[in-house]
C-alpha positions as CSV (number, residue, x, y, z in Angstrom):
1,X,10.0,1.4,14.0
2,X,9.5,4.5,16.2
3,X,9.5,7.9,14.6
4,X,12.8,9.7,14.4
5,X,13.7,11.6,17.5
6,X,11.7,9.3,19.7
7,X,13.6,7.2,22.1
8,X,12.3,3.7,23.1
9,X,12.3,4.8,26.7
10,X,9.8,7.6,25.9
11,X,7.2,4.9,25.3
12,X,7.1,4.2,29.0
13,X,5.4,7.6,29.6
14,X,3.0,7.2,26.6
15,X,-0.5,6.4,27.9
16,X,-1.5,5.5,24.3
17,X,1.3,3.1,23.5
18,X,-0.2,-0.4,23.0
19,X,2.1,-2.2,25.4
20,X,-0.1,-4.9,26.8
21,X,-1.3,-8.1,25.3
22,X,-4.8,-9.3,25.8
23,X,-3.7,-11.9,28.3
24,X,-1.6,-9.5,30.3
25,X,-4.4,-6.9,30.2
26,X,-6.9,-9.4,31.4
27,X,-4.6,-10.5,34.2
28,X,-3.9,-6.9,35.3
29,X,-7.7,-6.2,35.5
30,X,-8.4,-9.6,37.1
31,X,-10.9,-10.4,34.3
32,X,-11.1,-12.6,31.2
33,X,-10.1,-12.0,27.6
34,X,-13.9,-12.3,26.8
35,X,-14.6,-9.2,28.9
36,X,-12.0,-7.2,26.9
37,X,-13.5,-8.5,23.6
38,X,-16.9,-7.4,24.8
39,X,-15.6,-3.9,25.4
40,X,-14.5,-3.9,21.8
41,X,-17.8,-5.3,20.6
42,X,-19.6,-2.4,22.4
43,X,-17.1,0.0,20.7
44,X,-15.8,1.4,24.0
45,X,-12.2,0.6,23.3
46,X,-10.5,-0.5,20.1
47,X,-7.2,-2.2,20.7
48,X,-4.5,-1.9,18.2
49,X,-3.3,-5.0,16.4
50,X,0.2,-6.4,16.3
51,X,1.7,-7.5,13.0
52,X,0.4,-10.9,13.8
53,X,-3.1,-9.7,14.4
54,X,-3.1,-9.9,18.2
55,X,-4.9,-7.3,20.3
56,X,-2.7,-4.8,22.1
57,X,-4.0,-2.4,24.8
58,X,-2.6,0.9,26.1
59,X,-2.6,2.1,29.7
60,X,-5.4,4.6,28.8
61,X,-7.6,1.7,27.5
62,X,-6.9,-0.3,30.6
63,X,-8.0,2.5,32.8
64,X,-11.3,2.7,30.9
65,X,-11.7,-1.1,31.1
66,X,-11.0,-0.9,34.8
67,X,-13.8,1.6,35.2
68,X,-16.2,-0.6,33.3
69,X,-15.1,-3.5,35.5
70,X,-16.0,-1.5,38.6
71,X,-19.5,-0.7,37.3
72,X,-20.1,-4.4,36.2
73,X,-18.9,-5.6,39.6
74,X,-21.4,-3.3,41.3
75,X,-24.2,-4.9,39.2
76,X,-24.4,-2.7,36.1
77,X,-24.9,-4.7,32.9
78,X,-21.9,-4.4,30.6
79,X,-23.9,-2.6,27.8
80,X,-25.0,0.0,30.3
81,X,-21.6,0.4,31.8
82,X,-20.1,1.0,28.4
83,X,-22.8,3.6,27.7
84,X,-22.1,5.3,31.1
85,X,-18.4,5.6,30.3
86,X,-19.1,7.1,26.9
87,X,-21.6,9.6,28.3
88,X,-19.1,10.6,31.1
89,X,-16.5,11.2,28.4
90,X,-18.9,13.3,26.4
91,X,-19.8,15.3,29.4
92,X,-16.2,16.0,30.3
93,X,-15.5,17.1,26.8
94,X,-18.5,19.5,26.8
95,X,-17.4,20.9,30.1
96,X,-13.9,21.5,28.7
97,X,-15.3,23.3,25.7
98,X,-17.6,25.3,27.9
99,X,-14.7,26.4,30.0
100,X,-12.6,27.3,27.0
101,X,-15.4,29.4,25.5
102,X,-16.0,31.2,28.8
103,X,-12.3,32.1,29.1
104,X,-12.4,33.6,25.5
105,X,-15.4,35.8,26.4
106,X,-14.6,39.5,26.8
107,X,-15.0,40.8,30.3
């Protein structure tokens, strides 16, 4: 049940809402469920589970999986592709923190 004050239509704009089944996610990415399971094994994305235990993916997770798919399609091993995505995310976070600290520095 959604939290009070949240309308069901609000979920359409929520990038983190686990709206896609494994089959649908694999179809959207033009890949296999095994590929998505491998991303979980490499701890890049952790899908939420439905009450029945089925994996559910968000749009944000599908964007990450799509980026890995691009790297794998260009010849990068899946383990390396997952590591690249993790490092890119860490770099972006470090840049954000750096910028935040610079803006707090007195002139």
